C-alpha positions in Angstrom: 26.2 7.6 -1.8 22.7 6.9 -3.0 20.2 5.9 -0.3 18.7 2.4 -0.7 15.2 3.8 -1.3 16.5 5.9 -4.2 17.8 2.7 -5.7 14.6 0.9 -5.0 12.5 3.6 -6.6 14.7 3.7 -9.7 14.5 -0.1 -10.1 10.7 0.0 -9.7 10.1 2.9 -12.0 8.5 0.7 -14.8 6.1 -0.8 -12.3 5.2 2.5 -10.7 4.7 4.1 -14.1 2.4 1.2 -15.2 0.4 1.7 -12.0 0.0 5.5 -12.8 -1.3 4.6 -16.3 -3.4 1.6 -15.4 -7.1 1.9 -16.6 -8.3 1.6 -13.0 -6.4 4.7 -11.9 -7.1 6.6 -15.1 -10.9 5.9 -14.8 -10.9 6.7 -11.1 -9.8 10.2 -12.0 -12.1 10.6 -15.1 -15.0 9.3 -13.1 -15.7 6.5 -15.6 -14.6 3.6 -13.3 -17.7 1.3 -12.7 -18.9 1.5 -9.1 -18.9 -2.3 -8.9 -15.2 -2.3 -9.7 -14.5 0.2 -7.0 -16.6 -1.8 -4.5 -14.6 -5.0 -5.5 -11.4 -3.1 -4.9 -12.5 -1.8 -1.5 -13.4 -5.2 -0.2 -10.1 -6.7 -1.3 -8.2 -3.7 0.1 -9.9 -4.2 3.4 -8.3 -7.7 3.7 -5.0 -6.3 2.6 -5.0 -3.4 5.0 -5.9 -5.6 8.0 -2.8 -7.6 7.3 -0.7 -4.6 6.5 -1.5 -3.1 9.9 -0.8 -6.4 11.6 2.6 -6.6 9.9 3.5 -3.2 11.3 3.1 -4.5 14.8 4.9 -7.8 14.1 7.8 -6.0 12.6 7.9 -3.5 15.4 8.2 -6.4 17.9 11.5 -7.3 16.3 13.0 -3.8 16.2 15.3 -2.3 18.8 15.2 1.4 17.7 12.5 3.1 19.9 11.6 5.6 17.2 11.1 2.9 14.6 9.1 0.8 17.0 6.8 3.8 17.9 6.1 4.6 14.2 5.3 1.0 13.3 3.1 0.4 16.3 1.2 3.6 15.4 0.9 2.2 11.8 -0.6 -0.9 13.2 -3.7 1.3 14.0 -3.9 2.4 10.3 -2.1 5.1 8.4 -3.9 7.8 10.3 -7.4 8.4 11.8 -8.6 10.5 8.9 -8.0 7.7 6.4 -9.9 5.2 8.6 -12.8 7.7 8.8 -12.8 8.0 5.0 -12.7 4.2 4.5 -15.7 3.8 6.8 -17.5 6.5 4.8 -16.7 4.6 1.6 -18.3 1.4 2.8 -21.4 3.2 4.1 -21.8 5.2 0.9 -21.5 2.2 -1.3 -23.6 0.0 1.0 -20.9 -2.6 1.5 -22.2 -4.6 4.5 -20.4 -6.8 7.0 -22.2 -9.8 5.6 -21.0 -9.0 2.1 -17.4 -8.6 3.4 -17.5 -11.9 5.2 -18.9 -13.7 2.1 -16.3 -12.2 -0.3 -13.5 -14.6 -1.1 -9.9 -13.2 -1.0 -8.7 -12.7 -4.6 -5.6 -14.4 -5.8 -3.4 -11.3 -6.1 -4.5 -10.0 -2.7 -3.7 -13.3 -1.1 -0.3 -13.5 -2.9 0.6 -10.0 -1.9 -0.1 -10.5 1.8 1.7 -13.9 1.7 4.7 -12.2 0.2 4.9 -9.7 3.0 4.6 -12.3 5.7 7.3 -14.4 3.9 9.7 -11.4 4.0 9.3 -11.2 7.8 8.9 -14.9 8.8 11.5 -16.4 6.4 13.6 -13.2 6.0 14.3 -10.3 8.3 12.4 -7.3 9.8 14.4 -5.0 7.4 13.2 -7.0 4.4 9.6 -6.9 5.7 9.8 -3.1 6.2 11.0 -2.8 2.6 8.0 -4.8 1.5 5.7 -2.4 3.2 7.1 0.7 1.6 5.6 0.6 -1.9 2.1 0.8 -0.5 2.9 4.1 1.1 5.0 5.5 -1.7 2.9 4.5 -4.7 -0.3 5.8 -3.2 1.3 9.0 -2.1 2.5 9.6 -5.6 -0.8 8.7 -7.1 -2.6 11.1 -4.8 -0.1 13.9 -5.7 -0.5 13.2 -9.4 -4.3 13.1 -9.4 -5.2 15.8 -6.9 -5.1 18.7 -9.3 -7.5 17.1 -11.8 -9.4 15.3 -9.1 -12.5 13.2 -10.0 -16.1 14.2 -10.7 -17.3 11.3 -8.5 -17.5 12.2 -4.9 -16.2 8.9 -3.4 -13.4 8.7 -6.0 -12.4 12.3 -5.1 -12.3 11.4 -1.4 -10.1 8.4 -2.2 -7.7 10.6 -4.1 -7.6 13.3 -1.4 -6.8 10.6 1.2 -3.4 10.0 -0.3 -2.4 13.6 -0.9 -3.0 14.7 2.7 0.0 16.1 4.6 -0.3 13.4 7.3 0.0 10.6 4.7 2.9 12.3 3.0 4.7 12.7 6.3 4.1 9.0 7.1 5.4 8.0 3.6 8.6 10.1 4.1 9.1 8.6 7.6 8.7 5.0 6.2 11.3 5.8 3.5 13.7 7.2 6.2 13.2 4.0 8.3 14.0 1.7 5.3 17.1 3.9 4.5 18.2 3.6 8.1 17.7 -0.2 8.0 19.4 -0.5 4.7 22.5 1.5 5.9 23.1 -1.1 8.6 22.4 -4.1 6.4 24.9 -6.4 4.7 25.2 -6.2 1.0 23.3 -9.4 0.7 20.4 -8.2 2.8 20.4 -4.9 0.9 19.8 -6.9 -2.3 17.0 -8.8 -0.6 15.4 -5.6 0.6 15.4 -4.3 -2.9 13.9 -7.5 -4.2 11.2 -7.3 -1.5 10.4 -3.7 -2.6 10.2 -4.7 -6.3 7.9 -7.6 -5.6 5.6 -5.5 -3.6 5.6 -2.9 -6.4 4.7 -5.8 -8.8 1.8 -6.8 -6.5 0.6 -3.2 -6.3 0.4 -3.0 -10.0 -1.5 -6.2 -10.2 -3.8 -5.1 -7.4 -5.3 -2.6 -9.9 -5.5 -5.3 -12.5 -7.1 -7.7 -10.0 -9.8 -5.2 -9.2 -10.3 -4.1 -12.8 -11.0 -7.6 -13.9 -12.7 -8.8 -10.7 -10.2 -11.5 -10.4 -11.4 -14.9 -9.2 -9.7 -18.2 -8.4 
């Protein structure tokens, strides 16, 4: 019997493939992505990751399995310490100041993506919310694995790619997949469908996150 994450990934294949081939990702690897576009992405991603981390903790609060709770609480501190260090280096290298961060409006897609994840928890279930978190892990891990061999001639872009090919991130991705599979196995048929929908919608927002950054989306 297929695991629920296998079904999710199959359903989301067109969205994942579109992300792999998005100009933002392609130009990140070639080194031709404008620095201002990457700066825009990082500022929006900072807002997203703050909420992504908070959601890990909120979901963990509603879980009973101690192993799942421990993983999610750890995720509330960020994917891992090395990624947090790299992100800090990105902001310093690109001179993104705290004042600039505060003054940057949240873009429509970033707002909608975060709202979607909170909706899956607050109006749905912890299992649906966990499914909504998974594409961020899985897509970025696959992007890192796809781009690592060619890399990027731009130092900060290369560091970004390396972050998502690291063993620690791959391990976290695999653990999150296992958690969603475990939750899916104990869910009703109706909730399984809702988990799949949550995963697909997050995959949609992931694709449009690249587009949002590429076009410097405004309200």
